[in-house]
PDB file with SEQRES, HELIX, SHEET and CRYST1 records, atoms N, CA, C and O in Angstrom:
SEQRES   1 A   84  ASP GLU GLU LEU LEU ASP ALA ALA ARG ASN PHE LEU ARG          
SEQRES   2 A   84  SER GLY GLY LEU GLU ILE ASP LEU THR ALA LYS VAL ALA          
SEQRES   3 A   84  HIS ALA SER LYS ILE LEU LYS TRP TYR SER ILE ASP PHE          
SEQRES   4 A   84  GLY LYS SER GLU VAL GLU VAL ILE ARG HIS VAL SER ASN          
SEQRES   5 A   84  TYR LEU ASP PRO ALA ASP SER GLU ILE LEU LEU ASP LEU          
SEQRES   6 A   84  LEU ALA THR SER GLU LEU LYS VAL VAL TYR GLN PRO TYR          
SEQRES   7 A   84  ASP TRP GLY LEU ASN CYS                                      
HELIX    1 AA1 GLU A    2  PHE A   11  1                                  10    
HELIX    2 AA2 LEU A   12  GLY A   16  3                                   5    
HELIX    3 AA3 LYS A   30  TRP A   34  1                                   5    
HELIX    4 AA4 SER A   36  ASP A   38  5                                   3    
HELIX    5 AA5 GLU A   43  SER A   51  1                                   9    
HELIX    6 AA6 PRO A   56  ALA A   67  1                                  12    
HELIX    7 AA7 TRP A   80  ASN A   83  5                                   4    
SHEET    1 AA1 3 LEU A  17  ASP A  20  0                                        
SHEET    2 AA1 3 VAL A  25  ALA A  28 -1                                        
SHEET    3 AA1 3 LYS A  72  TYR A  75  1                                        
CRYST1    1.000    1.000    1.000  90.00  90.00  90.00 P 1           1          
ATOM      1  N   ASP A   1      -8.786  17.745  15.478  1.00  0.00           N  
ATOM      2  CA  ASP A   1      -8.755  16.358  15.354  1.00  0.00           C  
ATOM      3  C   ASP A   1      -8.933  15.672  16.702  1.00  0.00           C  
ATOM      4  O   ASP A   1      -9.582  14.628  16.758  1.00  0.00           O  
ATOM      5  N   GLU A   2      -8.391  16.209  17.787  1.00  0.00           N  
ATOM      6  CA  GLU A   2      -8.599  15.650  19.077  1.00  0.00           C  
ATOM      7  C   GLU A   2     -10.028  15.688  19.554  1.00  0.00           C  
ATOM      8  O   GLU A   2     -10.534  14.740  20.155  1.00  0.00           O  
ATOM      9  N   GLU A   3     -10.671  16.810  19.269  1.00  0.00           N  
ATOM     10  CA  GLU A   3     -12.126  16.895  19.600  1.00  0.00           C  
ATOM     11  C   GLU A   3     -12.959  15.788  18.870  1.00  0.00           C  
ATOM     12  O   GLU A   3     -13.794  15.111  19.470  1.00  0.00           O  
ATOM     13  N   LEU A   4     -12.696  15.655  17.615  1.00  0.00           N  
ATOM     14  CA  LEU A   4     -13.346  14.595  16.874  1.00  0.00           C  
ATOM     15  C   LEU A   4     -13.146  13.204  17.372  1.00  0.00           C  
ATOM     16  O   LEU A   4     -14.072  12.397  17.443  1.00  0.00           O  
ATOM     17  N   LEU A   5     -11.840  12.925  17.739  1.00  0.00           N  
ATOM     18  CA  LEU A   5     -11.534  11.557  18.342  1.00  0.00           C  
ATOM     19  C   LEU A   5     -12.300  11.367  19.687  1.00  0.00           C  
ATOM     20  O   LEU A   5     -12.882  10.320  19.973  1.00  0.00           O  
ATOM     21  N   ASP A   6     -12.251  12.423  20.455  1.00  0.00           N  
ATOM     22  CA  ASP A   6     -13.089  12.373  21.761  1.00  0.00           C  
ATOM     23  C   ASP A   6     -14.495  12.191  21.534  1.00  0.00           C  
ATOM     24  O   ASP A   6     -15.102  11.401  22.256  1.00  0.00           O  
ATOM     25  N   ALA A   7     -15.127  12.855  20.571  1.00  0.00           N  
ATOM     26  CA  ALA A   7     -16.560  12.726  20.262  1.00  0.00           C  
ATOM     27  C   ALA A   7     -16.823  11.256  19.885  1.00  0.00           C  
ATOM     28  O   ALA A   7     -17.744  10.639  20.420  1.00  0.00           O  
ATOM     29  N   ALA A   8     -15.987  10.673  18.932  1.00  0.00           N  
ATOM     30  CA  ALA A   8     -16.217   9.360  18.426  1.00  0.00           C  
ATOM     31  C   ALA A   8     -16.093   8.326  19.590  1.00  0.00           C  
ATOM     32  O   ALA A   8     -16.908   7.413  19.722  1.00  0.00           O  
ATOM     33  N   ARG A   9     -15.045   8.514  20.417  1.00  0.00           N  
ATOM     34  CA  ARG A   9     -14.790   7.658  21.647  1.00  0.00           C  
ATOM     35  C   ARG A   9     -16.058   7.707  22.534  1.00  0.00           C  
ATOM     36  O   ARG A   9     -16.569   6.665  22.946  1.00  0.00           O  
ATOM     37  N   ASN A  10     -16.552   8.908  22.818  1.00  0.00           N  
ATOM     38  CA  ASN A  10     -17.657   9.100  23.788  1.00  0.00           C  
ATOM     39  C   ASN A  10     -18.868   8.482  23.230  1.00  0.00           C  
ATOM     40  O   ASN A  10     -19.589   7.810  23.967  1.00  0.00           O  
ATOM     41  N   PHE A  11     -19.153   8.655  21.974  1.00  0.00           N  
ATOM     42  CA  PHE A  11     -20.328   8.090  21.318  1.00  0.00           C  
ATOM     43  C   PHE A  11     -20.332   6.630  21.375  1.00  0.00           C  
ATOM     44  O   PHE A  11     -21.344   6.055  21.773  1.00  0.00           O  
ATOM     45  N   LEU A  12     -19.266   5.958  21.005  1.00  0.00           N  
ATOM     46  CA  LEU A  12     -19.176   4.504  20.989  1.00  0.00           C  
ATOM     47  C   LEU A  12     -19.223   3.942  22.360  1.00  0.00           C  
ATOM     48  O   LEU A  12     -19.893   2.934  22.586  1.00  0.00           O  
ATOM     49  N   ARG A  13     -18.534   4.554  23.300  1.00  0.00           N  
ATOM     50  CA  ARG A  13     -18.506   4.035  24.692  1.00  0.00           C  
ATOM     51  C   ARG A  13     -19.709   4.282  25.513  1.00  0.00           C  
ATOM     52  O   ARG A  13     -19.882   3.756  26.613  1.00  0.00           O  
ATOM     53  N   SER A  14     -20.588   5.148  24.911  1.00  0.00           N  
ATOM     54  CA  SER A  14     -21.854   5.566  25.655  1.00  0.00           C  
ATOM     55  C   SER A  14     -23.053   4.888  24.998  1.00  0.00           C  
ATOM     56  O   SER A  14     -24.149   5.442  25.079  1.00  0.00           O  
ATOM     57  N   GLY A  15     -22.930   3.796  24.391  1.00  0.00           N  
ATOM     58  CA  GLY A  15     -24.022   3.107  23.790  1.00  0.00           C  
ATOM     59  C   GLY A  15     -24.071   2.992  22.323  1.00  0.00           C  
ATOM     60  O   GLY A  15     -24.926   2.276  21.803  1.00  0.00           O  
ATOM     61  N   GLY A  16     -23.199   3.657  21.607  1.00  0.00           N  
ATOM     62  CA  GLY A  16     -23.024   3.461  20.105  1.00  0.00           C  
ATOM     63  C   GLY A  16     -22.638   2.110  19.728  1.00  0.00           C  
ATOM     64  O   GLY A  16     -22.912   1.694  18.602  1.00  0.00           O  
ATOM     65  N   LEU A  17     -21.993   1.355  20.621  1.00  0.00           N  
ATOM     66  CA  LEU A  17     -21.689  -0.074  20.317  1.00  0.00           C  
ATOM     67  C   LEU A  17     -21.737  -0.718  21.618  1.00  0.00           C  
ATOM     68  O   LEU A  17     -20.939  -0.362  22.485  1.00  0.00           O  
ATOM     69  N   GLU A  18     -22.653  -1.694  21.861  1.00  0.00           N  
ATOM     70  CA  GLU A  18     -22.759  -2.510  23.062  1.00  0.00           C  
ATOM     71  C   GLU A  18     -22.434  -3.969  22.725  1.00  0.00           C  
ATOM     72  O   GLU A  18     -22.920  -4.464  21.707  1.00  0.00           O  
ATOM     73  N   ILE A  19     -21.646  -4.673  23.520  1.00  0.00           N  
ATOM     74  CA  ILE A  19     -21.334  -5.998  23.204  1.00  0.00           C  
ATOM     75  C   ILE A  19     -21.993  -6.900  24.270  1.00  0.00           C  
ATOM     76  O   ILE A  19     -21.762  -6.722  25.466  1.00  0.00           O  
ATOM     77  N   ASP A  20     -22.803  -7.855  23.827  1.00  0.00           N  
ATOM     78  CA  ASP A  20     -23.364  -8.853  24.704  1.00  0.00           C  
ATOM     79  C   ASP A  20     -22.504 -10.110  24.589  1.00  0.00           C  
ATOM     80  O   ASP A  20     -22.646 -10.869  23.630  1.00  0.00           O  
ATOM     81  N   LEU A  21     -21.612 -10.335  25.560  1.00  0.00           N  
ATOM     82  CA  LEU A  21     -20.725 -11.504  25.540  1.00  0.00           C  
ATOM     83  C   LEU A  21     -21.429 -12.809  25.525  1.00  0.00           C  
ATOM     84  O   LEU A  21     -21.036 -13.711  24.786  1.00  0.00           O  
ATOM     85  N   THR A  22     -22.398 -12.942  26.269  1.00  0.00           N  
ATOM     86  CA  THR A  22     -23.135 -14.231  26.420  1.00  0.00           C  
ATOM     87  C   THR A  22     -23.711 -14.687  25.051  1.00  0.00           C  
ATOM     88  O   THR A  22     -23.544 -15.833  24.633  1.00  0.00           O  
ATOM     89  N   ALA A  23     -24.365 -13.776  24.409  1.00  0.00           N  
ATOM     90  CA  ALA A  23     -24.994 -14.000  23.083  1.00  0.00           C  
ATOM     91  C   ALA A  23     -24.016 -13.805  21.946  1.00  0.00           C  
ATOM     92  O   ALA A  23     -24.326 -14.172  20.813  1.00  0.00           O  
ATOM     93  N   LYS A  24     -22.812 -13.227  22.210  1.00  0.00           N  
ATOM     94  CA  LYS A  24     -21.820 -12.900  21.104  1.00  0.00           C  
ATOM     95  C   LYS A  24     -22.445 -12.057  20.003  1.00  0.00           C  
ATOM     96  O   LYS A  24     -22.346 -12.306  18.801  1.00  0.00           O  
ATOM     97  N   VAL A  25     -23.120 -11.000  20.558  1.00  0.00           N  
ATOM     98  CA  VAL A  25     -23.778 -10.038  19.685  1.00  0.00           C  
ATOM     99  C   VAL A  25     -23.278  -8.656  19.971  1.00  0.00           C  
ATOM    100  O   VAL A  25     -23.200  -8.273  21.139  1.00  0.00           O  
ATOM    101  N   ALA A  26     -22.941  -7.899  18.985  1.00  0.00           N  
ATOM    102  CA  ALA A  26     -22.617  -6.499  19.065  1.00  0.00           C  
ATOM    103  C   ALA A  26     -23.824  -5.665  18.551  1.00  0.00           C  
ATOM    104  O   ALA A  26     -24.220  -5.772  17.391  1.00  0.00           O  
ATOM    105  N   HIS A  27     -24.379  -4.852  19.438  1.00  0.00           N  
ATOM    106  CA  HIS A  27     -25.471  -4.069  19.176  1.00  0.00           C  
ATOM    107  C   HIS A  27     -24.866  -2.601  18.744  1.00  0.00           C  
ATOM    108  O   HIS A  27     -24.368  -1.833  19.567  1.00  0.00           O  
ATOM    109  N   ALA A  28     -24.965  -2.354  17.510  1.00  0.00           N  
ATOM    110  CA  ALA A  28     -24.337  -1.191  16.901  1.00  0.00           C  
ATOM    111  C   ALA A  28     -25.396  -0.155  16.493  1.00  0.00           C  
ATOM    112  O   ALA A  28     -26.523  -0.442  16.092  1.00  0.00           O  
ATOM    113  N   SER A  29     -24.878   1.133  16.651  1.00  0.00           N  
ATOM    114  CA  SER A  29     -25.825   2.240  16.180  1.00  0.00           C  
ATOM    115  C   SER A  29     -26.010   2.114  14.705  1.00  0.00           C  
ATOM    116  O   SER A  29     -25.135   1.737  13.926  1.00  0.00           O  
ATOM    117  N   LYS A  30     -27.224   2.461  14.392  1.00  0.00           N  
ATOM    118  CA  LYS A  30     -27.643   2.450  12.950  1.00  0.00           C  
ATOM    119  C   LYS A  30     -26.789   3.414  12.102  1.00  0.00           C  
ATOM    120  O   LYS A  30     -26.669   3.243  10.889  1.00  0.00           O  
ATOM    121  N   ILE A  31     -26.243   4.353  12.710  1.00  0.00           N  
ATOM    122  CA  ILE A  31     -25.328   5.408  12.007  1.00  0.00           C  
ATOM    123  C   ILE A  31     -24.121   4.624  11.431  1.00  0.00           C  
ATOM    124  O   ILE A  31     -23.602   5.021  10.388  1.00  0.00           O  
ATOM    125  N   LEU A  32     -23.671   3.564  12.048  1.00  0.00           N  
ATOM    126  CA  LEU A  32     -22.520   2.883  11.540  1.00  0.00           C  
ATOM    127  C   LEU A  32     -22.857   2.093  10.278  1.00  0.00           C  
ATOM    128  O   LEU A  32     -21.994   1.869   9.430  1.00  0.00           O  
ATOM    129  N   LYS A  33     -24.110   1.674  10.161  1.00  0.00           N  
ATOM    130  CA  LYS A  33     -24.536   0.989   8.957  1.00  0.00           C  
ATOM    131  C   LYS A  33     -24.762   2.007   7.882  1.00  0.00           C  
ATOM    132  O   LYS A  33     -24.297   1.812   6.759  1.00  0.00           O  
ATOM    133  N   TRP A  34     -25.484   3.136   8.178  1.00  0.00           N  
ATOM    134  CA  TRP A  34     -25.781   4.083   7.191  1.00  0.00           C  
ATOM    135  C   TRP A  34     -24.568   4.763   6.567  1.00  0.00           C  
ATOM    136  O   TRP A  34     -24.570   5.148   5.398  1.00  0.00           O  
ATOM    137  N   TYR A  35     -23.512   4.896   7.408  1.00  0.00           N  
ATOM    138  CA  TYR A  35     -22.286   5.545   6.844  1.00  0.00           C  
ATOM    139  C   TYR A  35     -21.078   4.580   6.877  1.00  0.00           C  
ATOM    140  O   TYR A  35     -19.925   4.969   7.067  1.00  0.00           O  
ATOM    141  N   SER A  36     -21.425   3.310   6.680  1.00  0.00           N  
ATOM    142  CA  SER A  36     -20.361   2.203   6.725  1.00  0.00           C  
ATOM    143  C   SER A  36     -19.242   2.468   5.757  1.00  0.00           C  
ATOM    144  O   SER A  36     -18.095   2.126   6.047  1.00  0.00           O  
ATOM    145  N   ILE A  37     -19.524   3.065   4.611  1.00  0.00           N  
ATOM    146  CA  ILE A  37     -18.479   3.253   3.589  1.00  0.00           C  
ATOM    147  C   ILE A  37     -17.360   4.154   4.161  1.00  0.00           C  
ATOM    148  O   ILE A  37     -16.203   4.083   3.746  1.00  0.00           O  
ATOM    149  N   ASP A  38     -17.755   5.002   5.131  1.00  0.00           N  
ATOM    150  CA  ASP A  38     -16.677   5.815   5.754  1.00  0.00           C  
ATOM    151  C   ASP A  38     -15.728   5.074   6.755  1.00  0.00           C  
ATOM    152  O   ASP A  38     -14.653   5.561   7.106  1.00  0.00           O  
ATOM    153  N   PHE A  39     -16.198   3.857   7.194  1.00  0.00           N  
ATOM    154  CA  PHE A  39     -15.458   3.190   8.190  1.00  0.00           C  
ATOM    155  C   PHE A  39     -14.840   1.927   7.686  1.00  0.00           C  
ATOM    156  O   PHE A  39     -13.962   1.396   8.366  1.00  0.00           O  
ATOM    157  N   GLY A  40     -15.235   1.382   6.514  1.00  0.00           N  
ATOM    158  CA  GLY A  40     -14.727   0.125   6.017  1.00  0.00           C  
ATOM    159  C   GLY A  40     -15.495  -0.412   4.845  1.00  0.00           C  
ATOM    160  O   GLY A  40     -16.606   0.046   4.575  1.00  0.00           O  
ATOM    161  N   LYS A  41     -14.942  -1.365   4.144  1.00  0.00           N  
ATOM    162  CA  LYS A  41     -15.550  -2.038   2.976  1.00  0.00           C  
ATOM    163  C   LYS A  41     -16.651  -3.071   3.342  1.00  0.00           C  
ATOM    164  O   LYS A  41     -17.563  -3.369   2.572  1.00  0.00           O  
ATOM    165  N   SER A  42     -16.488  -3.585   4.571  1.00  0.00           N  
ATOM    166  CA  SER A  42     -17.403  -4.636   4.944  1.00  0.00           C  
ATOM    167  C   SER A  42     -17.806  -4.438   6.380  1.00  0.00           C  
ATOM    168  O   SER A  42     -17.235  -3.580   7.052  1.00  0.00           O  
ATOM    169  N   GLU A  43     -18.740  -5.174   6.873  1.00  0.00           N  
ATOM    170  CA  GLU A  43     -19.168  -5.076   8.302  1.00  0.00           C  
ATOM    171  C   GLU A  43     -18.039  -5.408   9.255  1.00  0.00           C  
ATOM    172  O   GLU A  43     -17.853  -4.803  10.311  1.00  0.00           O  
ATOM    173  N   VAL A  44     -17.307  -6.399   8.816  1.00  0.00           N  
ATOM    174  CA  VAL A  44     -16.132  -6.724   9.720  1.00  0.00           C  
ATOM    175  C   VAL A  44     -15.151  -5.573   9.800  1.00  0.00           C  
ATOM    176  O   VAL A  44     -14.669  -5.234  10.880  1.00  0.00           O  
ATOM    177  N   GLU A  45     -14.880  -5.024   8.756  1.00  0.00           N  
ATOM    178  CA  GLU A  45     -13.925  -3.845   8.659  1.00  0.00           C  
ATOM    179  C   GLU A  45     -14.465  -2.656   9.521  1.00  0.00           C  
ATOM    180  O   GLU A  45     -13.706  -1.967  10.202  1.00  0.00           O  
ATOM    181  N   VAL A  46     -15.775  -2.455   9.460  1.00  0.00           N  
ATOM    182  CA  VAL A  46     -16.346  -1.368  10.254  1.00  0.00           C  
ATOM    183  C   VAL A  46     -16.209  -1.670  11.662  1.00  0.00           C  
ATOM    184  O   VAL A  46     -15.780  -0.794  12.412  1.00  0.00           O  
ATOM    185  N   ILE A  47     -16.532  -2.840  12.117  1.00  0.00           N  
ATOM    186  CA  ILE A  47     -16.464  -3.208  13.571  1.00  0.00           C  
ATOM    187  C   ILE A  47     -14.953  -3.203  13.963  1.00  0.00           C  
ATOM    188  O   ILE A  47     -14.651  -2.773  15.076  1.00  0.00           O  
ATOM    189  N   ARG A  48     -14.083  -3.610  13.199  1.00  0.00           N  
ATOM    190  CA  ARG A  48     -12.600  -3.534  13.475  1.00  0.00           C  
ATOM    191  C   ARG A  48     -12.212  -2.062  13.675  1.00  0.00           C  
ATOM    192  O   ARG A  48     -11.531  -1.721  14.642  1.00  0.00           O  
ATOM    193  N   HIS A  49     -12.628  -1.241  12.800  1.00  0.00           N  
ATOM    194  CA  HIS A  49     -12.393   0.230  12.928  1.00  0.00           C  
ATOM    195  C   HIS A  49     -12.952   0.762  14.207  1.00  0.00           C  
ATOM    196  O   HIS A  49     -12.226   1.467  14.908  1.00  0.00           O  
ATOM    197  N   VAL A  50     -14.133   0.501  14.563  1.00  0.00           N  
ATOM    198  CA  VAL A  50     -14.796   1.026  15.642  1.00  0.00           C  
ATOM    199  C   VAL A  50     -14.097   0.496  16.942  1.00  0.00           C  
ATOM    200  O   VAL A  50     -14.054   1.237  17.924  1.00  0.00           O  
ATOM    201  N   SER A  51     -13.605  -0.628  16.979  1.00  0.00           N  
ATOM    202  CA  SER A  51     -12.834  -1.227  18.152  1.00  0.00           C  
ATOM    203  C   SER A  51     -11.747  -0.318  18.689  1.00  0.00           C  
ATOM    204  O   SER A  51     -11.394  -0.325  19.868  1.00  0.00           O  
ATOM    205  N   ASN A  52     -11.197   0.530  17.674  1.00  0.00           N  
ATOM    206  CA  ASN A  52     -10.110   1.475  18.085  1.00  0.00           C  
ATOM    207  C   ASN A  52     -10.560   2.468  19.124  1.00  0.00           C  
ATOM    208  O   ASN A  52      -9.731   3.027  19.842  1.00  0.00           O  
ATOM    209  N   TYR A  53     -11.916   2.715  19.229  1.00  0.00           N  
ATOM    210  CA  TYR A  53     -12.392   3.805  20.027  1.00  0.00           C  
ATOM    211  C   TYR A  53     -13.005   3.222  21.338  1.00  0.00           C  
ATOM    212  O   TYR A  53     -13.538   4.000  22.129  1.00  0.00           O  
ATOM    213  N   LEU A  54     -12.956   2.019  21.574  1.00  0.00           N  
ATOM    214  CA  LEU A  54     -13.541   1.450  22.723  1.00  0.00           C  
ATOM    215  C   LEU A  54     -12.500   1.328  23.784  1.00  0.00           C  
ATOM    216  O   LEU A  54     -11.314   1.528  23.521  1.00  0.00           O  
ATOM    217  N   ASP A  55     -12.937   0.985  25.043  1.00  0.00           N  
ATOM    218  CA  ASP A  55     -11.989   0.686  26.106  1.00  0.00           C  
ATOM    219  C   ASP A  55     -11.111  -0.474  25.719  1.00  0.00           C  
ATOM    220  O   ASP A  55     -11.613  -1.415  25.105  1.00  0.00           O  
ATOM    221  N   PRO A  56      -9.842  -0.471  26.035  1.00  0.00           N  
ATOM    222  CA  PRO A  56      -9.045  -1.635  25.529  1.00  0.00           C  
ATOM    223  C   PRO A  56      -9.544  -3.021  25.756  1.00  0.00           C  
ATOM    224  O   PRO A  56      -9.491  -3.895  24.890  1.00  0.00           O  
ATOM    225  N   ALA A  57     -10.080  -3.209  27.078  1.00  0.00           N  
ATOM    226  CA  ALA A  57     -10.628  -4.511  27.322  1.00  0.00           C  
ATOM    227  C   ALA A  57     -11.782  -4.933  26.373  1.00  0.00           C  
ATOM    228  O   ALA A  57     -11.800  -6.039  25.832  1.00  0.00           O  
ATOM    229  N   ASP A  58     -12.710  -4.025  26.206  1.00  0.00           N  
ATOM    230  CA  ASP A  58     -13.817  -4.207  25.248  1.00  0.00           C  
ATOM    231  C   ASP A  58     -13.328  -4.403  23.796  1.00  0.00           C  
ATOM    232  O   ASP A  58     -13.875  -5.215  23.050  1.00  0.00           O  
ATOM    233  N   SER A  59     -12.356  -3.690  23.445  1.00  0.00           N  
ATOM    234  CA  SER A  59     -11.798  -3.838  22.036  1.00  0.00           C  
ATOM    235  C   SER A  59     -11.181  -5.194  21.867  1.00  0.00           C  
ATOM    236  O   SER A  59     -11.368  -5.805  20.815  1.00  0.00           O  
ATOM    237  N   GLU A  60     -10.462  -5.701  22.829  1.00  0.00           N  
ATOM    238  CA  GLU A  60      -9.861  -7.088  22.766  1.00  0.00           C  
ATOM    239  C   GLU A  60     -10.867  -8.026  22.659  1.00  0.00           C  
ATOM    240  O   GLU A  60     -10.713  -8.860  21.766  1.00  0.00           O  
ATOM    241  N   ILE A  61     -11.966  -8.109  23.415  1.00  0.00           N  
ATOM    242  CA  ILE A  61     -13.011  -9.015  23.400  1.00  0.00           C  
ATOM    243  C   ILE A  61     -13.604  -8.990  22.017  1.00  0.00           C  
ATOM    244  O   ILE A  61     -13.763 -10.012  21.349  1.00  0.00           O  
ATOM    245  N   LEU A  62     -13.921  -7.789  21.619  1.00  0.00           N  
ATOM    246  CA  LEU A  62     -14.660  -7.610  20.259  1.00  0.00           C  
ATOM    247  C   LEU A  62     -13.782  -8.196  19.160  1.00  0.00           C  
ATOM    248  O   LEU A  62     -14.338  -8.900  18.316  1.00  0.00           O  
ATOM    249  N   LEU A  63     -12.420  -7.976  19.075  1.00  0.00           N  
ATOM    250  CA  LEU A  63     -11.541  -8.426  18.034  1.00  0.00           C  
ATOM    251  C   LEU A  63     -11.427  -9.988  18.163  1.00  0.00           C  
ATOM    252  O   LEU A  63     -11.323 -10.671  17.144  1.00  0.00           O  
ATOM    253  N   ASP A  64     -11.445 -10.521  19.343  1.00  0.00           N  
ATOM    254  CA  ASP A  64     -11.446 -11.972  19.527  1.00  0.00           C  
ATOM    255  C   ASP A  64     -12.590 -12.571  18.924  1.00  0.00           C  
ATOM    256  O   ASP A  64     -12.445 -13.555  18.199  1.00  0.00           O  
ATOM    257  N   LEU A  65     -13.842 -12.023  19.174  1.00  0.00           N  
ATOM    258  CA  LEU A  65     -15.017 -12.534  18.538  1.00  0.00           C  
ATOM    259  C   LEU A  65     -15.013 -12.431  17.061  1.00  0.00           C  
ATOM    260  O   LEU A  65     -15.459 -13.344  16.367  1.00  0.00           O  
ATOM    261  N   LEU A  66     -14.508 -11.316  16.551  1.00  0.00           N  
ATOM    262  CA  LEU A  66     -14.382 -11.117  15.092  1.00  0.00           C  
ATOM    263  C   LEU A  66     -13.405 -12.275  14.522  1.00  0.00           C  
ATOM    264  O   LEU A  66     -13.718 -12.925  13.525  1.00  0.00           O  
ATOM    265  N   ALA A  67     -12.301 -12.466  15.168  1.00  0.00           N  
ATOM    266  CA  ALA A  67     -11.327 -13.419  14.698  1.00  0.00           C  
ATOM    267  C   ALA A  67     -11.892 -14.843  14.572  1.00  0.00           C  
ATOM    268  O   ALA A  67     -11.533 -15.608  13.677  1.00  0.00           O  
ATOM    269  N   THR A  68     -12.765 -15.150  15.482  1.00  0.00           N  
ATOM    270  CA  THR A  68     -13.319 -16.556  15.475  1.00  0.00           C  
ATOM    271  C   THR A  68     -14.692 -16.610  14.666  1.00  0.00           C  
ATOM    272  O   THR A  68     -15.328 -17.663  14.615  1.00  0.00           O  
ATOM    273  N   SER A  69     -15.100 -15.532  14.082  1.00  0.00           N  
ATOM    274  CA  SER A  69     -16.292 -15.407  13.308  1.00  0.00           C  
ATOM    275  C   SER A  69     -17.498 -15.698  14.084  1.00  0.00           C  
ATOM    276  O   SER A  69     -18.522 -16.090  13.524  1.00  0.00           O  
ATOM    277  N   GLU A  70     -17.415 -15.511  15.439  1.00  0.00           N  
ATOM    278  CA  GLU A  70     -18.564 -15.762  16.326  1.00  0.00           C  
ATOM    279  C   GLU A  70     -19.478 -14.574  16.589  1.00  0.00           C  
ATOM    280  O   GLU A  70     -20.536 -14.727  17.201  1.00  0.00           O  
ATOM    281  N   LEU A  71     -19.096 -13.451  16.153  1.00  0.00           N  
ATOM    282  CA  LEU A  71     -19.836 -12.261  16.308  1.00  0.00           C  
ATOM    283  C   LEU A  71     -20.972 -12.010  15.363  1.00  0.00           C  
ATOM    284  O   LEU A  71     -20.842 -12.077  14.141  1.00  0.00           O  
ATOM    285  N   LYS A  72     -22.049 -11.731  15.953  1.00  0.00           N  
ATOM    286  CA  LYS A  72     -23.211 -11.283  15.108  1.00  0.00           C  
ATOM    287  C   LYS A  72     -23.437  -9.801  15.410  1.00  0.00           C  
ATOM    288  O   LYS A  72     -23.359  -9.382  16.565  1.00  0.00           O  
ATOM    289  N   VAL A  73     -23.708  -9.028  14.396  1.00  0.00           N  
ATOM    290  CA  VAL A  73     -23.927  -7.600  14.511  1.00  0.00           C  
ATOM    291  C   VAL A  73     -25.489  -7.299  14.313  1.00  0.00           C  
ATOM    292  O   VAL A  73     -26.108  -7.659  13.312  1.00  0.00           O  
ATOM    293  N   VAL A  74     -26.022  -6.633  15.330  1.00  0.00           N  
ATOM    294  CA  VAL A  74     -27.446  -6.174  15.203  1.00  0.00           C  
ATOM    295  C   VAL A  74     -27.394  -4.787  15.366  1.00  0.00           C  
ATOM    296  O   VAL A  74     -26.715  -4.277  16.257  1.00  0.00           O  
ATOM    297  N   TYR A  75     -28.142  -4.058  14.474  1.00  0.00           N  
ATOM    298  CA  TYR A  75     -28.232  -2.601  14.571  1.00  0.00           C  
ATOM    299  C   TYR A  75     -29.416  -2.033  15.350  1.00  0.00           C  
ATOM    300  O   TYR A  75     -30.579  -2.352  15.103  1.00  0.00           O  
ATOM    301  N   GLN A  76     -29.050  -1.163  16.316  1.00  0.00           N  
ATOM    302  CA  GLN A  76     -29.982  -0.547  17.100  1.00  0.00           C  
ATOM    303  C   GLN A  76     -31.008   0.285  16.471  1.00  0.00           C  
ATOM    304  O   GLN A  76     -30.636   1.003  15.543  1.00  0.00           O  
ATOM    305  N   PRO A  77     -32.281   0.310  16.835  1.00  0.00           N  
ATOM    306  CA  PRO A  77     -33.212   1.331  16.128  1.00  0.00           C  
ATOM    307  C   PRO A  77     -32.726   2.687  16.410  1.00  0.00           C  
ATOM    308  O   PRO A  77     -32.277   2.942  17.527  1.00  0.00           O  
ATOM    309  N   TYR A  78     -32.780   3.588  15.474  1.00  0.00           N  
ATOM    310  CA  TYR A  78     -32.437   4.983  15.629  1.00  0.00           C  
ATOM    311  C   TYR A  78     -33.446   5.802  16.333  1.00  0.00           C  
ATOM    312  O   TYR A  78     -34.626   5.710  15.995  1.00  0.00           O  
ATOM    313  N   ASP A  79     -33.102   6.544  17.224  1.00  0.00           N  
ATOM    314  CA  ASP A  79     -34.082   7.427  17.924  1.00  0.00           C  
ATOM    315  C   ASP A  79     -34.086   8.830  17.247  1.00  0.00           C  
ATOM    316  O   ASP A  79     -33.232   9.685  17.484  1.00  0.00           O  
ATOM    317  N   TRP A  80     -35.078   8.983  16.420  1.00  0.00           N  
ATOM    318  CA  TRP A  80     -35.209  10.204  15.537  1.00  0.00           C  
ATOM    319  C   TRP A  80     -35.520  11.446  16.425  1.00  0.00           C  
ATOM    320  O   TRP A  80     -35.347  12.589  16.004  1.00  0.00           O  
ATOM    321  N   GLY A  81     -35.978  11.174  17.650  1.00  0.00           N  
ATOM    322  CA  GLY A  81     -36.272  12.302  18.602  1.00  0.00           C  
ATOM    323  C   GLY A  81     -34.982  13.045  18.987  1.00  0.00           C  
ATOM    324  O   GLY A  81     -35.044  14.188  19.442  1.00  0.00           O  
ATOM    325  N   LEU A  82     -33.920  12.465  18.827  1.00  0.00           N  
ATOM    326  CA  LEU A  82     -32.694  13.215  19.141  1.00  0.00           C  
ATOM    327  C   LEU A  82     -32.370  14.287  18.197  1.00  0.00           C  
ATOM    328  O   LEU A  82     -31.526  15.137  18.482  1.00  0.00           O  
ATOM    329  N   ASN A  83     -33.062  14.284  16.985  1.00  0.00           N  
ATOM    330  CA  ASN A  83     -32.842  15.365  15.985  1.00  0.00           C  
ATOM    331  C   ASN A  83     -33.734  16.555  16.115  1.00  0.00           C  
ATOM    332  O   ASN A  83     -33.651  17.500  15.330  1.00  0.00           O  
ATOM    333  N   CYS A  84     -34.584  16.516  17.098  1.00  0.00           N  
ATOM    334  CA  CYS A  84     -35.573  17.636  17.344  1.00  0.00           C  
ATOM    335  C   CYS A  84     -34.824  18.867  18.025  1.00  0.00           C  
ATOM    336  O   CYS A  84     -35.448  19.888  18.311  1.00  0.00           O  
TER     337      CYS A  84                                                      
END                                                                             
């Protein structure tokens, strides 16, 4: 379980979710959209779940944006070359 937690944390902190504070946009990995049912029933629930794996300061910012409904989520293009 600890290895899975570390892998999720590393994935999200290394580009799986990037927050643009100026634009109030979260750039999320397409994987979070494809498997969203595993993380929550709505986009807001998915982002709230993902926030648990971010650095505490980033998590707080993300949750504040969610609470005020100011956050827009944009999904990053998936790099299929990683599967080769």
